PDB file of N, CA, C and O in Angstrom:
ATOM      1  N   MET A   1      71.859 114.124 100.536  1.00  0.00           N
ATOM      2  CA  MET A   1      72.738 115.127  99.839  1.00  0.00           C
ATOM      3  C   MET A   1      72.052 116.167  99.162  1.00  0.00           C
ATOM      4  O   MET A   1      71.021 115.930  98.533  1.00  0.00           O
ATOM      5  N   LYS A   2      72.572 117.364  99.248  1.00  0.00           N
ATOM      6  CA  LYS A   2      71.745 118.492  98.502  1.00  0.00           C
ATOM      7  C   LYS A   2      72.601 119.064  97.658  1.00  0.00           C
ATOM      8  O   LYS A   2      73.794 119.059  97.960  1.00  0.00           O
ATOM      9  N   LEU A   3      72.213 119.603  96.571  1.00  0.00           N
ATOM     10  CA  LEU A   3      73.171 120.265  95.503  1.00  0.00           C
ATOM     11  C   LEU A   3      72.386 121.685  95.297  1.00  0.00           C
ATOM     12  O   LEU A   3      71.176 121.879  95.180  1.00  0.00           O
ATOM     13  N   THR A   4      73.578 122.702  95.292  1.00  0.00           N
ATOM     14  CA  THR A   4      72.922 124.178  94.923  1.00  0.00           C
ATOM     15  C   THR A   4      73.832 124.506  93.754  1.00  0.00           C
ATOM     16  O   THR A   4      75.046 124.302  93.711  1.00  0.00           O
ATOM     17  N   ILE A   5      73.124 125.004  92.881  1.00  0.00           N
ATOM     18  CA  ILE A   5      73.796 125.463  91.608  1.00  0.00           C
ATOM     19  C   ILE A   5      73.711 126.867  91.372  1.00  0.00           C
ATOM     20  O   ILE A   5      72.608 127.365  91.141  1.00  0.00           O
ATOM     21  N   ILE A   6      74.821 127.618  91.403  1.00  0.00           N
ATOM     22  CA  ILE A   6      74.854 129.196  91.117  1.00  0.00           C
ATOM     23  C   ILE A   6      75.523 129.384  89.822  1.00  0.00           C
ATOM     24  O   ILE A   6      76.646 128.911  89.652  1.00  0.00           O
ATOM     25  N   ALA A   7      74.934 130.023  88.919  1.00  0.00           N
ATOM     26  CA  ALA A   7      75.492 130.657  87.862  1.00  0.00           C
ATOM     27  C   ALA A   7      76.368 131.744  88.064  1.00  0.00           C
ATOM     28  O   ALA A   7      75.994 132.796  88.581  1.00  0.00           O
ATOM     29  N   ARG A   8      77.591 131.519  87.651  1.00  0.00           N
ATOM     30  CA  ARG A   8      78.605 132.523  88.009  1.00  0.00           C
ATOM     31  C   ARG A   8      78.957 133.671  86.601  1.00  0.00           C
ATOM     32  O   ARG A   8      79.328 134.845  86.611  1.00  0.00           O
ATOM     33  N   SER A   9      78.667 132.777  85.528  1.00  0.00           N
ATOM     34  CA  SER A   9      78.651 133.533  84.072  1.00  0.00           C
ATOM     35  C   SER A   9      77.929 132.646  83.235  1.00  0.00           C
ATOM     36  O   SER A   9      77.395 131.610  83.628  1.00  0.00           O
ATOM     37  N   ARG A  10      77.925 133.046  82.152  1.00  0.00           N
ATOM     38  CA  ARG A  10      77.107 132.014  80.972  1.00  0.00           C
ATOM     39  C   ARG A  10      77.542 130.693  81.173  1.00  0.00           C
ATOM     40  O   ARG A  10      76.758 129.749  81.274  1.00  0.00           O
ATOM     41  N   ASP A  11      78.906 130.581  81.243  1.00  0.00           N
ATOM     42  CA  ASP A  11      79.504 129.131  81.123  1.00  0.00           C
ATOM     43  C   ASP A  11      80.087 128.580  82.521  1.00  0.00           C
ATOM     44  O   ASP A  11      80.431 127.420  82.746  1.00  0.00           O
ATOM     45  N   ASP A  12      80.115 129.528  83.291  1.00  0.00           N
ATOM     46  CA  ASP A  12      80.873 129.084  84.724  1.00  0.00           C
ATOM     47  C   ASP A  12      79.776 128.850  85.791  1.00  0.00           C
ATOM     48  O   ASP A  12      78.881 129.694  85.831  1.00  0.00           O
ATOM     49  N   PHE A  13      79.728 127.847  86.634  1.00  0.00           N
ATOM     50  CA  PHE A  13      78.926 127.443  87.641  1.00  0.00           C
ATOM     51  C   PHE A  13      79.514 127.194  88.897  1.00  0.00           C
ATOM     52  O   PHE A  13      80.594 126.603  88.912  1.00  0.00           O
ATOM     53  N   GLY A  14      78.966 127.558  89.992  1.00  0.00           N
ATOM     54  CA  GLY A  14      79.605 126.999  91.353  1.00  0.00           C
ATOM     55  C   GLY A  14      78.572 126.073  91.904  1.00  0.00           C
ATOM     56  O   GLY A  14      77.409 126.451  92.044  1.00  0.00           O
ATOM     57  N   VAL A  15      78.950 124.918  92.207  1.00  0.00           N
ATOM     58  CA  VAL A  15      78.275 123.904  92.728  1.00  0.00           C
ATOM     59  C   VAL A  15      78.475 123.629  94.306  1.00  0.00           C
ATOM     60  O   VAL A  15      79.603 123.303  94.678  1.00  0.00           O
ATOM     61  N   ILE A  16      77.519 123.735  95.172  1.00  0.00           N
ATOM     62  CA  ILE A  16      77.729 123.282  96.777  1.00  0.00           C
ATOM     63  C   ILE A  16      77.062 122.000  96.877  1.00  0.00           C
ATOM     64  O   ILE A  16      75.891 121.804  96.555  1.00  0.00           O
ATOM     65  N   VAL A  17      77.849 121.153  97.331  1.00  0.00           N
ATOM     66  CA  VAL A  17      77.305 119.734  97.683  1.00  0.00           C
ATOM     67  C   VAL A  17      77.056 119.601  99.255  1.00  0.00           C
ATOM     68  O   VAL A  17      78.070 119.251  99.860  1.00  0.00           O
ATOM     69  N   ASN A  18      76.008 119.788  99.987  1.00  0.00           N
ATOM     70  CA  ASN A  18      76.009 119.437 101.292  1.00  0.00           C
ATOM     71  C   ASN A  18      75.632 118.070 101.591  1.00  0.00           C
ATOM     72  O   ASN A  18      74.547 117.599 101.251  1.00  0.00           O
ATOM     73  N   SER A  19      76.504 117.446 102.213  1.00  0.00           N
ATOM     74  CA  SER A  19      76.260 116.055 102.760  1.00  0.00           C
ATOM     75  C   SER A  19      76.230 115.917 104.326  1.00  0.00           C
ATOM     76  O   SER A  19      76.726 116.728 105.109  1.00  0.00           O
ATOM     77  N   GLU A  20      75.694 114.980 104.592  1.00  0.00           N
ATOM     78  CA  GLU A  20      75.767 114.624 106.068  1.00  0.00           C
ATOM     79  C   GLU A  20      76.077 113.213 106.444  1.00  0.00           C
ATOM     80  O   GLU A  20      75.531 112.211 105.982  1.00  0.00           O
ATOM     81  N   LYS A  21      76.987 113.260 107.308  1.00  0.00           N
ATOM     82  CA  LYS A  21      77.559 111.965 107.614  1.00  0.00           C
ATOM     83  C   LYS A  21      77.772 111.855 109.279  1.00  0.00           C
ATOM     84  O   LYS A  21      78.444 112.710 109.855  1.00  0.00           O
ATOM     85  N   MET A  22      77.302 111.009 109.833  1.00  0.00           N
ATOM     86  CA  MET A  22      77.079 110.720 111.348  1.00  0.00           C
ATOM     87  C   MET A  22      76.664 112.055 111.764  1.00  0.00           C
ATOM     88  O   MET A  22      77.474 112.575 112.531  1.00  0.00           O
ATOM     89  N   HIS A  23      75.684 112.736 111.497  1.00  0.00           N
ATOM     90  CA  HIS A  23      75.069 113.803 112.044  1.00  0.00           C
ATOM     91  C   HIS A  23      75.876 114.956 111.870  1.00  0.00           C
ATOM     92  O   HIS A  23      75.518 115.988 112.437  1.00  0.00           O
ATOM     93  N   GLN A  24      76.990 114.951 111.123  1.00  0.00           N
ATOM     94  CA  GLN A  24      77.491 116.382 110.868  1.00  0.00           C
ATOM     95  C   GLN A  24      77.384 116.698 109.277  1.00  0.00           C
ATOM     96  O   GLN A  24      77.460 115.871 108.369  1.00  0.00           O
ATOM     97  N   THR A  25      77.205 117.986 109.174  1.00  0.00           N
ATOM     98  CA  THR A  25      77.096 118.419 107.843  1.00  0.00           C
ATOM     99  C   THR A  25      78.349 118.950 107.034  1.00  0.00           C
ATOM    100  O   THR A  25      79.031 119.880 107.465  1.00  0.00           O
ATOM    101  N   LYS A  26      78.610 118.318 105.859  1.00  0.00           N
ATOM    102  CA  LYS A  26      80.080 118.886 105.268  1.00  0.00           C
ATOM    103  C   LYS A  26      79.603 119.527 103.967  1.00  0.00           C
ATOM    104  O   LYS A  26      78.712 119.039 103.271  1.00  0.00           O
ATOM    105  N   GLN A  27      80.341 120.795 103.654  1.00  0.00           N
ATOM    106  CA  GLN A  27      79.916 121.443 102.257  1.00  0.00           C
ATOM    107  C   GLN A  27      81.200 121.234 101.546  1.00  0.00           C
ATOM    108  O   GLN A  27      82.327 121.428 102.002  1.00  0.00           O
ATOM    109  N   SER A  28      80.861 120.794 100.320  1.00  0.00           N
ATOM    110  CA  SER A  28      81.943 120.772  99.403  1.00  0.00           C
ATOM    111  C   SER A  28      81.464 121.704  98.140  1.00  0.00           C
ATOM    112  O   SER A  28      80.336 121.605  97.659  1.00  0.00           O
ATOM    113  N   ILE A  29      82.432 122.599  97.673  1.00  0.00           N
ATOM    114  CA  ILE A  29      82.253 123.471  96.639  1.00  0.00           C
ATOM    115  C   ILE A  29      83.159 123.238  95.370  1.00  0.00           C
ATOM    116  O   ILE A  29      84.333 122.872  95.416  1.00  0.00           O
ATOM    117  N   PHE A  30      82.575 123.454  94.452  1.00  0.00           N
ATOM    118  CA  PHE A  30      82.974 122.990  92.811  1.00  0.00           C
ATOM    119  C   PHE A  30      82.701 124.090  91.926  1.00  0.00           C
ATOM    120  O   PHE A  30      81.731 124.849  91.931  1.00  0.00           O
ATOM    121  N   LYS A  31      83.914 124.056  91.005  1.00  0.00           N
ATOM    122  CA  LYS A  31      83.507 125.099  89.849  1.00  0.00           C
ATOM    123  C   LYS A  31      83.325 124.204  88.807  1.00  0.00           C
ATOM    124  O   LYS A  31      84.046 123.206  88.800  1.00  0.00           O
ATOM    125  N   VAL A  32      82.404 124.377  87.813  1.00  0.00           N
ATOM    126  CA  VAL A  32      82.105 123.570  86.784  1.00  0.00           C
ATOM    127  C   VAL A  32      81.880 124.500  85.448  1.00  0.00           C
ATOM    128  O   VAL A  32      81.093 125.446  85.453  1.00  0.00           O
ATOM    129  N   ASN A  33      82.684 124.112  84.268  1.00  0.00           N
ATOM    130  CA  ASN A  33      82.548 125.084  83.094  1.00  0.00           C
ATOM    131  C   ASN A  33      81.540 124.086  82.085  1.00  0.00           C
ATOM    132  O   ASN A  33      81.794 122.896  81.900  1.00  0.00           O
ATOM    133  N   ILE A  34      80.563 124.671  81.579  1.00  0.00           N
ATOM    134  CA  ILE A  34      79.874 124.276  80.320  1.00  0.00           C
ATOM    135  C   ILE A  34      79.740 125.099  79.166  1.00  0.00           C
ATOM    136  O   ILE A  34      78.871 125.970  79.200  1.00  0.00           O
ATOM    137  N   SER A  35      80.497 124.967  78.076  1.00  0.00           N
ATOM    138  CA  SER A  35      80.202 125.809  77.106  1.00  0.00           C
ATOM    139  C   SER A  35      78.989 125.520  76.219  1.00  0.00           C
ATOM    140  O   SER A  35      78.519 124.385  76.139  1.00  0.00           O
ATOM    141  N   ASP A  36      78.472 126.610  75.531  1.00  0.00           N
ATOM    142  CA  ASP A  36      77.175 126.125  74.662  1.00  0.00           C
ATOM    143  C   ASP A  36      77.604 124.958  73.790  1.00  0.00           C
ATOM    144  O   ASP A  36      76.921 123.934  73.801  1.00  0.00           O
ATOM    145  N   ALA A  37      78.659 125.044  73.059  1.00  0.00           N
ATOM    146  CA  ALA A  37      79.172 123.843  72.388  1.00  0.00           C
ATOM    147  C   ALA A  37      79.054 122.642  73.016  1.00  0.00           C
ATOM    148  O   ALA A  37      78.513 121.738  72.379  1.00  0.00           O
ATOM    149  N   ASP A  38      79.487 122.400  74.260  1.00  0.00           N
ATOM    150  CA  ASP A  38      79.646 121.358  75.017  1.00  0.00           C
ATOM    151  C   ASP A  38      77.944 120.882  75.329  1.00  0.00           C
ATOM    152  O   ASP A  38      77.529 119.731  75.188  1.00  0.00           O
ATOM    153  N   LEU A  39      77.240 121.883  75.709  1.00  0.00           N
ATOM    154  CA  LEU A  39      75.836 121.518  76.014  1.00  0.00           C
ATOM    155  C   LEU A  39      75.124 120.921  74.690  1.00  0.00           C
ATOM    156  O   LEU A  39      74.333 119.979  74.739  1.00  0.00           O
ATOM    157  N   HIS A  40      75.433 121.466  73.714  1.00  0.00           N
ATOM    158  CA  HIS A  40      74.685 120.990  72.339  1.00  0.00           C
ATOM    159  C   HIS A  40      75.342 119.792  72.137  1.00  0.00           C
ATOM    160  O   HIS A  40      74.543 118.869  71.982  1.00  0.00           O
ATOM    161  N   GLU A  41      76.522 119.459  72.079  1.00  0.00           N
ATOM    162  CA  GLU A  41      77.140 118.086  71.913  1.00  0.00           C
ATOM    163  C   GLU A  41      76.483 117.247  72.702  1.00  0.00           C
ATOM    164  O   GLU A  41      75.900 116.328  72.126  1.00  0.00           O
ATOM    165  N   LEU A  42      76.392 117.319  74.201  1.00  0.00           N
ATOM    166  CA  LEU A  42      76.005 116.222  75.078  1.00  0.00           C
ATOM    167  C   LEU A  42      74.471 116.123  74.878  1.00  0.00           C
ATOM    168  O   LEU A  42      73.917 115.026  74.956  1.00  0.00           O
ATOM    169  N   THR A  43      73.763 117.289  74.615  1.00  0.00           N
ATOM    170  CA  THR A  43      72.155 117.195  74.852  1.00  0.00           C
ATOM    171  C   THR A  43      71.352 117.733  73.673  1.00  0.00           C
ATOM    172  O   THR A  43      70.122 117.781  73.666  1.00  0.00           O
ATOM    173  N   GLU A  44      72.133 118.131  72.689  1.00  0.00           N
ATOM    174  CA  GLU A  44      71.728 118.844  71.527  1.00  0.00           C
ATOM    175  C   GLU A  44      70.785 120.047  72.132  1.00  0.00           C
ATOM    176  O   GLU A  44      69.682 120.297  71.646  1.00  0.00           O
ATOM    177  N   SER A  45      71.206 120.590  72.976  1.00  0.00           N
ATOM    178  CA  SER A  45      70.467 121.750  73.706  1.00  0.00           C
ATOM    179  C   SER A  45      69.071 121.580  74.058  1.00  0.00           C
ATOM    180  O   SER A  45      68.246 122.492  74.121  1.00  0.00           O
ATOM    181  N   ARG A  46      68.843 120.229  74.304  1.00  0.00           N
ATOM    182  CA  ARG A  46      67.549 120.021  74.850  1.00  0.00           C
ATOM    183  C   ARG A  46      67.026 120.036  76.427  1.00  0.00           C
ATOM    184  O   ARG A  46      65.905 119.788  76.870  1.00  0.00           O
ATOM    185  N   VAL A  47      68.298 120.432  77.139  1.00  0.00           N
ATOM    186  CA  VAL A  47      68.124 120.774  78.631  1.00  0.00           C
ATOM    187  C   VAL A  47      69.089 121.883  78.764  1.00  0.00           C
ATOM    188  O   VAL A  47      70.038 122.107  78.013  1.00  0.00           O
ATOM    189  N   ASP A  48      68.673 122.667  79.992  1.00  0.00           N
ATOM    190  CA  ASP A  48      69.628 123.804  80.209  1.00  0.00           C
ATOM    191  C   ASP A  48      70.854 123.379  81.041  1.00  0.00           C
ATOM    192  O   ASP A  48      70.831 122.255  81.544  1.00  0.00           O
ATOM    193  N   LYS A  49      71.883 124.150  81.224  1.00  0.00           N
ATOM    194  CA  LYS A  49      73.109 123.909  81.790  1.00  0.00           C
ATOM    195  C   LYS A  49      72.944 123.519  83.162  1.00  0.00           C
ATOM    196  O   LYS A  49      73.611 122.582  83.600  1.00  0.00           O
ATOM    197  N   GLU A  50      72.065 124.184  83.940  1.00  0.00           N
ATOM    198  CA  GLU A  50      71.748 123.725  85.253  1.00  0.00           C
ATOM    199  C   GLU A  50      71.240 122.269  85.575  1.00  0.00           C
ATOM    200  O   GLU A  50      71.587 121.671  86.593  1.00  0.00           O
ATOM    201  N   HIS A  51      70.413 121.761  84.651  1.00  0.00           N
ATOM    202  CA  HIS A  51      69.783 120.392  84.839  1.00  0.00           C
ATOM    203  C   HIS A  51      70.941 119.572  84.327  1.00  0.00           C
ATOM    204  O   HIS A  51      71.022 118.484  84.898  1.00  0.00           O
ATOM    205  N   LEU A  52      71.805 119.780  83.463  1.00  0.00           N
ATOM    206  CA  LEU A  52      72.998 118.875  83.094  1.00  0.00           C
ATOM    207  C   LEU A  52      73.708 118.859  84.158  1.00  0.00           C
ATOM    208  O   LEU A  52      74.015 117.730  84.539  1.00  0.00           O
ATOM    209  N   ILE A  53      74.175 119.959  84.939  1.00  0.00           N
ATOM    210  CA  ILE A  53      75.134 119.913  86.099  1.00  0.00           C
ATOM    211  C   ILE A  53      74.603 118.987  87.212  1.00  0.00           C
ATOM    212  O   ILE A  53      75.348 118.181  87.769  1.00  0.00           O
ATOM    213  N   GLU A  54      73.275 119.125  87.527  1.00  0.00           N
ATOM    214  CA  GLU A  54      72.565 118.204  88.329  1.00  0.00           C
ATOM    215  C   GLU A  54      72.687 116.800  88.097  1.00  0.00           C
ATOM    216  O   GLU A  54      72.923 115.954  88.959  1.00  0.00           O
ATOM    217  N   PHE A  55      72.486 116.581  86.703  1.00  0.00           N
ATOM    218  CA  PHE A  55      72.708 115.092  86.354  1.00  0.00           C
ATOM    219  C   PHE A  55      73.907 114.525  86.515  1.00  0.00           C
ATOM    220  O   PHE A  55      74.066 113.395  86.975  1.00  0.00           O
ATOM    221  N   ALA A  56      75.067 115.500  86.035  1.00  0.00           N
ATOM    222  CA  ALA A  56      76.570 115.093  86.039  1.00  0.00           C
ATOM    223  C   ALA A  56      76.923 115.004  87.647  1.00  0.00           C
ATOM    224  O   ALA A  56      77.762 114.164  87.970  1.00  0.00           O
ATOM    225  N   PHE A  57      76.419 115.699  88.518  1.00  0.00           N
ATOM    226  CA  PHE A  57      76.865 115.468  89.935  1.00  0.00           C
ATOM    227  C   PHE A  57      76.068 114.178  90.309  1.00  0.00           C
ATOM    228  O   PHE A  57      76.726 113.386  90.984  1.00  0.00           O
ATOM    229  N   ASN A  58      75.042 113.872  90.072  1.00  0.00           N
ATOM    230  CA  ASN A  58      74.096 112.583  90.747  1.00  0.00           C
ATOM    231  C   ASN A  58      75.014 111.495  89.919  1.00  0.00           C
ATOM    232  O   ASN A  58      75.357 110.525  90.595  1.00  0.00           O
ATOM    233  N   PHE A  59      75.473 111.521  88.513  1.00  0.00           N
ATOM    234  CA  PHE A  59      76.239 110.535  87.789  1.00  0.00           C
ATOM    235  C   PHE A  59      77.469 110.390  88.592  1.00  0.00           C
ATOM    236  O   PHE A  59      77.837 109.267  88.938  1.00  0.00           O
ATOM    237  N   LEU A  60      78.169 111.516  88.931  1.00  0.00           N
ATOM    238  CA  LEU A  60      79.400 111.352  89.632  1.00  0.00           C
ATOM    239  C   LEU A  60      79.345 110.610  91.039  1.00  0.00           C
ATOM    240  O   LEU A  60      80.132 109.723  91.370  1.00  0.00           O
ATOM    241  N   LEU A  61      78.412 111.048  91.736  1.00  0.00           N
ATOM    242  CA  LEU A  61      78.322 110.528  93.078  1.00  0.00           C
ATOM    243  C   LEU A  61      77.835 109.196  93.168  1.00  0.00           C
ATOM    244  O   LEU A  61      78.137 108.590  94.196  1.00  0.00           O
ATOM    245  N   GLU A  62      77.039 108.517  92.182  1.00  0.00           N
ATOM    246  CA  GLU A  62      77.101 107.247  92.054  1.00  0.00           C
ATOM    247  C   GLU A  62      78.285 106.127  91.776  1.00  0.00           C
ATOM    248  O   GLU A  62      78.179 104.902  91.824  1.00  0.00           O
ATOM    249  N   ARG A  63      79.400 106.900  91.481  1.00  0.00           N
ATOM    250  CA  ARG A  63      80.518 106.455  90.982  1.00  0.00           C
ATOM    251  C   ARG A  63      81.824 106.611  91.978  1.00  0.00           C
ATOM    252  O   ARG A  63      82.710 105.757  92.014  1.00  0.00           O
ATOM    253  N   GLU A  64      81.832 107.768  92.752  1.00  0.00           N
ATOM    254  CA  GLU A  64      82.787 108.167  93.506  1.00  0.00           C
ATOM    255  C   GLU A  64      82.288 108.935  94.716  1.00  0.00           C
ATOM    256  O   GLU A  64      81.167 109.444  94.693  1.00  0.00           O
ATOM    257  N   THR A  65      82.982 109.023  95.637  1.00  0.00           N
ATOM    258  CA  THR A  65      82.642 109.885  96.965  1.00  0.00           C
ATOM    259  C   THR A  65      82.850 111.546  96.487  1.00  0.00           C
ATOM    260  O   THR A  65      83.586 111.924  95.576  1.00  0.00           O
ATOM    261  N   VAL A  66      82.199 112.203  97.153  1.00  0.00           N
ATOM    262  CA  VAL A  66      82.273 113.802  96.895  1.00  0.00           C
ATOM    263  C   VAL A  66      83.766 114.312  97.191  1.00  0.00           C
ATOM    264  O   VAL A  66      84.098 115.295  96.529  1.00  0.00           O
ATOM    265  N   GLU A  67      84.510 113.907  97.891  1.00  0.00           N
ATOM    266  CA  GLU A  67      86.029 114.045  98.095  1.00  0.00           C
ATOM    267  C   GLU A  67      86.729 113.709  96.885  1.00  0.00           C
ATOM    268  O   GLU A  67      87.719 114.374  96.581  1.00  0.00           O
ATOM    269  N   GLU A  68      86.311 112.690  96.100  1.00  0.00           N
ATOM    270  CA  GLU A  68      87.107 112.316  94.846  1.00  0.00           C
ATOM    271  C   GLU A  68      86.961 113.289  93.733  1.00  0.00           C
ATOM    272  O   GLU A  68      87.897 113.438  92.946  1.00  0.00           O
ATOM    273  N   ILE A  69      85.769 114.018  93.596  1.00  0.00           N
ATOM    274  CA  ILE A  69      85.559 114.657  92.557  1.00  0.00           C
ATOM    275  C   ILE A  69      86.464 116.023  92.570  1.00  0.00           C
ATOM    276  O   ILE A  69      86.720 116.695  93.569  1.00  0.00           O
ATOM    277  N   GLN A  70      86.821 116.237  91.436  1.00  0.00           N
ATOM    278  CA  GLN A  70      87.772 117.497  91.151  1.00  0.00           C
ATOM    279  C   GLN A  70      87.218 118.549  91.405  1.00  0.00           C
ATOM    280  O   GLN A  70      86.071 118.737  90.999  1.00  0.00           O
ATOM    281  N   SER A  71      87.909 119.522  92.157  1.00  0.00           N
ATOM    282  CA  SER A  71      87.175 120.841  92.552  1.00  0.00           C
ATOM    283  C   SER A  71      86.764 121.757  91.589  1.00  0.00           C
ATOM    284  O   SER A  71      85.875 122.571  91.837  1.00  0.00           O
ATOM    285  N   SER A  72      87.461 121.690  90.259  1.00  0.00           N
ATOM    286  CA  SER A  72      87.061 122.488  89.332  1.00  0.00           C
ATOM    287  C   SER A  72      87.341 121.802  87.911  1.00  0.00           C
ATOM    288  O   SER A  72      88.459 121.441  87.545  1.00  0.00           O
ATOM    289  N   PHE A  73      86.180 121.676  87.176  1.00  0.00           N
ATOM    290  CA  PHE A  73      86.441 120.936  85.721  1.00  0.00           C
ATOM    291  C   PHE A  73      85.373 121.319  84.864  1.00  0.00           C
ATOM    292  O   PHE A  73      84.335 121.855  85.254  1.00  0.00           O
ATOM    293  N   THR A  74      85.690 120.992  83.532  1.00  0.00           N
ATOM    294  CA  THR A  74      84.627 121.286  82.530  1.00  0.00           C
ATOM    295  C   THR A  74      83.739 120.026  82.478  1.00  0.00           C
ATOM    296  O   THR A  74      84.108 118.935  82.915  1.00  0.00           O
ATOM    297  N   ILE A  75      82.597 120.250  81.935  1.00  0.00           N
ATOM    298  CA  ILE A  75      81.672 119.052  81.716  1.00  0.00           C
ATOM    299  C   ILE A  75      82.105 117.984  81.019  1.00  0.00           C
ATOM    300  O   ILE A  75      81.683 116.871  81.332  1.00  0.00           O
ATOM    301  N   LYS A  76      83.036 118.142  79.940  1.00  0.00           N
ATOM    302  CA  LYS A  76      83.726 117.097  79.123  1.00  0.00           C
ATOM    303  C   LYS A  76      84.694 116.587  79.839  1.00  0.00           C
ATOM    304  O   LYS A  76      84.928 115.466  79.387  1.00  0.00           O
ATOM    305  N   THR A  77      85.311 116.806  80.638  1.00  0.00           N
ATOM    306  CA  THR A  77      86.098 116.159  81.661  1.00  0.00           C
ATOM    307  C   THR A  77      85.786 114.827  82.252  1.00  0.00           C
ATOM    308  O   THR A  77      86.538 113.861  82.384  1.00  0.00           O
ATOM    309  N   ILE A  78      84.507 114.962  82.591  1.00  0.00           N
ATOM    310  CA  ILE A  78      83.924 113.688  82.997  1.00  0.00           C
ATOM    311  C   ILE A  78      83.943 112.540  82.139  1.00  0.00           C
ATOM    312  O   ILE A  78      83.925 111.377  82.543  1.00  0.00           O
ATOM    313  N   THR A  79      83.979 112.907  80.926  1.00  0.00           N
ATOM    314  CA  THR A  79      84.182 111.690  79.785  1.00  0.00           C
ATOM    315  C   THR A  79      85.526 111.062  79.913  1.00  0.00           C
ATOM    316  O   THR A  79      85.832 109.888  79.703  1.00  0.00           O
ATOM    317  N   HIS A  80      86.228 112.000  80.274  1.00  0.00           N
ATOM    318  CA  HIS A  80      87.677 111.471  80.290  1.00  0.00           C
ATOM    319  C   HIS A  80      87.837 110.244  81.107  1.00  0.00           C
ATOM    320  O   HIS A  80      88.440 109.249  80.704  1.00  0.00           O
ATOM    321  N   TYR A  81      87.181 110.367  82.461  1.00  0.00           N
ATOM    322  CA  TYR A  81      87.102 109.430  83.565  1.00  0.00           C
ATOM    323  C   TYR A  81      86.043 108.384  83.352  1.00  0.00           C
ATOM    324  O   TYR A  81      86.334 107.215  83.606  1.00  0.00           O
ATOM    325  N   PHE A  82      84.924 108.667  82.941  1.00  0.00           N
ATOM    326  CA  PHE A  82      83.750 107.833  82.706  1.00  0.00           C
ATOM    327  C   PHE A  82      83.405 107.872  81.271  1.00  0.00           C
ATOM    328  O   PHE A  82      82.586 108.729  80.939  1.00  0.00           O
ATOM    329  N   PRO A  83      83.944 107.005  80.258  1.00  0.00           N
ATOM    330  CA  PRO A  83      83.620 107.258  78.964  1.00  0.00           C
ATOM    331  C   PRO A  83      82.197 106.855  78.464  1.00  0.00           C
ATOM    332  O   PRO A  83      81.787 106.970  77.309  1.00  0.00           O
ATOM    333  N   GLU A  84      81.477 106.332  79.604  1.00  0.00           N
ATOM    334  CA  GLU A  84      80.082 105.986  79.399  1.00  0.00           C
ATOM    335  C   GLU A  84      79.123 107.373  79.558  1.00  0.00           C
ATOM    336  O   GLU A  84      77.911 107.335  79.346  1.00  0.00           O
ATOM    337  N   PHE A  85      79.722 108.403  79.896  1.00  0.00           N
ATOM    338  CA  PHE A  85      78.975 109.679  80.326  1.00  0.00           C
ATOM    339  C   PHE A  85      78.048 110.266  79.142  1.00  0.00           C
ATOM    340  O   PHE A  85      76.887 110.639  79.312  1.00  0.00           O
ATOM    341  N   PRO A  86      78.665 110.287  78.054  1.00  0.00           N
ATOM    342  CA  PRO A  86      77.696 110.825  76.863  1.00  0.00           C
ATOM    343  C   PRO A  86      76.626 109.987  76.610  1.00  0.00           C
ATOM    344  O   PRO A  86      75.548 110.500  76.311  1.00  0.00           O
ATOM    345  N   GLU A  87      76.741 108.741  76.680  1.00  0.00           N
ATOM    346  CA  GLU A  87      75.594 107.946  76.417  1.00  0.00           C
ATOM    347  C   GLU A  87      74.466 108.085  77.653  1.00  0.00           C
ATOM    348  O   GLU A  87      73.254 108.191  77.462  1.00  0.00           O
ATOM    349  N   GLN A  88      75.047 108.062  78.801  1.00  0.00           N
ATOM    350  CA  GLN A  88      74.169 108.176  79.872  1.00  0.00           C
ATOM    351  C   GLN A  88      73.551 109.666  79.707  1.00  0.00           C
ATOM    352  O   GLN A  88      72.367 109.824  80.004  1.00  0.00           O
ATOM    353  N   VAL A  89      74.083 110.427  79.384  1.00  0.00           N
ATOM    354  CA  VAL A  89      73.390 111.705  79.274  1.00  0.00           C
ATOM    355  C   VAL A  89      72.174 111.759  78.166  1.00  0.00           C
ATOM    356  O   VAL A  89      71.078 112.302  78.304  1.00  0.00           O
ATOM    357  N   GLN A  90      72.663 111.068  77.070  1.00  0.00           N
ATOM    358  CA  GLN A  90      71.612 111.124  76.089  1.00  0.00           C
ATOM    359  C   GLN A  90      70.450 110.183  76.633  1.00  0.00           C
ATOM    360  O   GLN A  90      69.309 110.539  76.341  1.00  0.00           O
ATOM    361  N   ALA A  91      70.585 109.147  77.309  1.00  0.00           N
ATOM    362  CA  ALA A  91      69.494 108.374  77.592  1.00  0.00           C
ATOM    363  C   ALA A  91      68.672 109.340  78.605  1.00  0.00           C
ATOM    364  O   ALA A  91      67.455 109.475  78.485  1.00  0.00           O
ATOM    365  N   TRP A  92      69.271 109.870  79.411  1.00  0.00           N
ATOM    366  CA  TRP A  92      68.597 110.945  80.706  1.00  0.00           C
ATOM    367  C   TRP A  92      67.777 111.835  79.921  1.00  0.00           C
ATOM    368  O   TRP A  92      66.599 111.989  80.245  1.00  0.00           O
ATOM    369  N   VAL A  93      68.379 112.581  78.691  1.00  0.00           N
ATOM    370  CA  VAL A  93      67.808 113.471  78.053  1.00  0.00           C
ATOM    371  C   VAL A  93      66.722 112.979  77.538  1.00  0.00           C
ATOM    372  O   VAL A  93      65.668 113.554  77.806  1.00  0.00           O
ATOM    373  N   ASP A  94      66.703 111.847  76.708  1.00  0.00           N
ATOM    374  CA  ASP A  94      65.447 111.118  75.927  1.00  0.00           C
ATOM    375  C   ASP A  94      64.378 110.845  76.843  1.00  0.00           C
ATOM    376  O   ASP A  94      63.192 110.962  76.537  1.00  0.00           O
ATOM    377  N   GLU A  95      64.782 110.494  77.930  1.00  0.00           N
ATOM    378  CA  GLU A  95      63.664 110.367  79.087  1.00  0.00           C
ATOM    379  C   GLU A  95      63.082 111.599  79.593  1.00  0.00           C
ATOM    380  O   GLU A  95      61.872 111.549  79.817  1.00  0.00           O
ATOM    381  N   ASN A  96      63.670 112.667  79.816  1.00  0.00           N
ATOM    382  CA  ASN A  96      63.349 113.873  80.598  1.00  0.00           C
ATOM    383  C   ASN A  96      63.204 115.002  79.886  1.00  0.00           C
ATOM    384  O   ASN A  96      62.653 115.837  80.603  1.00  0.00           O
ATOM    385  N   ALA A  97      63.482 115.507  78.610  1.00  0.00           N
ATOM    386  CA  ALA A  97      63.475 116.503  77.985  1.00  0.00           C
ATOM    387  C   ALA A  97      61.990 116.650  77.387  1.00  0.00           C
ATOM    388  O   ALA A  97      61.434 115.652  76.928  1.00  0.00           O
ATOM    389  N   GLU A  98      61.428 117.750  77.394  1.00  0.00           N
ATOM    390  CA  GLU A  98      60.207 118.050  76.889  1.00  0.00           C
ATOM    391  C   GLU A  98      60.034 118.154  75.483  1.00  0.00           C
ATOM    392  O   GLU A  98      58.929 118.427  75.015  1.00  0.00           O
TER     393      GLU A  98
END
């Protein structure tokens, strides 16, 4: 699975997920919004938005198929479905932030 993250504006990002199943490549496109306030709340602004999106998609793909992920969402929406998300983000930031 390959992720491509494209900044559309300061808060809006396009995410392209290329997955391969049975020798066929499937491309799924998503729109993710992350405000500066959400970034600070989740990571204390210790990582950038692109890295948080990458973590978020890896987190989601461990729990559901690419087809089950909403096509457009805010980063805080993940917490609604997966209450453990903020805690997992914090653990990841603590391990990976410089």
